[in-house]
C-alpha positions as CSV (number, residue, x, y, z in Angstrom):
1,M,1.6,3.5,-32.6
2,F,3.8,5.4,-35.4
3,G,6.2,2.4,-35.6
4,L,7.7,3.5,-32.3
5,G,8.7,0.7,-29.5
6,L,8.9,1.1,-25.8
7,P,12.7,2.3,-25.6
8,E,11.6,5.2,-28.1
9,I,8.7,5.9,-26.3
10,A,10.7,6.1,-22.8
11,I,13.4,8.1,-24.2
12,I,10.8,11.0,-25.9
13,V,8.9,10.8,-22.3
14,L,12.4,11.5,-20.6
15,V,13.2,14.4,-23.1
16,L,9.9,16.0,-22.3
17,V,10.0,15.6,-18.5
18,V,13.4,17.1,-18.7
19,F,12.3,20.0,-20.7
20,F,9.4,20.7,-18.6
21,F,10.5,20.3,-15.5
22,G,14.4,20.9,-15.6
23,G,17.4,19.0,-14.6
24,E,16.6,20.2,-10.5
25,K,13.4,18.7,-10.6
26,L,14.4,15.5,-12.3
27,S,16.4,14.2,-9.0
28,E,13.1,15.3,-6.9
29,L,10.7,13.6,-9.2
30,A,13.0,10.7,-8.9
31,R,13.1,10.4,-5.5
32,G,9.4,10.8,-5.0
33,L,9.0,8.1,-7.5
34,G,11.2,5.8,-5.5
35,R,9.4,6.5,-2.4
36,F,6.2,5.7,-4.0
37,T,7.7,2.6,-5.4
38,G,8.9,1.6,-1.9
39,E,5.5,2.3,0.0
40,F,3.6,0.6,-2.9
41,K,5.8,-2.6,-2.4
42,K,5.2,-2.6,1.4
43,G,1.6,-2.2,0.7
44,K,1.3,-5.2,-1.5
45,E,3.6,-7.3,0.7
46,E,1.2,-6.6,3.6
47,I,-2.1,-7.5,1.6
48,E,-0.3,-10.6,0.6
49,R,0.6,-11.5,4.4
50,E,-3.1,-10.5,5.4
51,I,-4.5,-12.9,2.6
52,K,-2.1,-15.8,3.7
53,K,-3.0,-15.2,6.8
54,A,-6.6,-15.4,6.6
55,E,-6.1,-18.5,4.1
56,E,-4.3,-20.4,6.9
57,E,-7.3,-19.4,9.4
58,L,-9.5,-20.9,6.8
59,K,-7.8,-24.1,6.7
60,F,-7.7,-24.5,10.3
61,D,-11.4,-23.9,10.7
62,K,-12.0,-27.0,8.3
63,K,-9.7,-29.1,9.9
64,S,-11.3,-28.3,13.4
65,K,-15.0,-29.0,12.2
């Protein structure tokens, strides 16, 4: 894409975000993104636990038969 790498694209996006939202809103956006990331991570870990739990139950069922 026009010979731009990931760092260049990230800088362009950052400049556009600051331009459109301003410096004050940038901290709110970052805080919201951090909360979203934390919630996403919690959800992912919960799903992984449920999958492991179901897997263990299936192994137990196979052993008991």
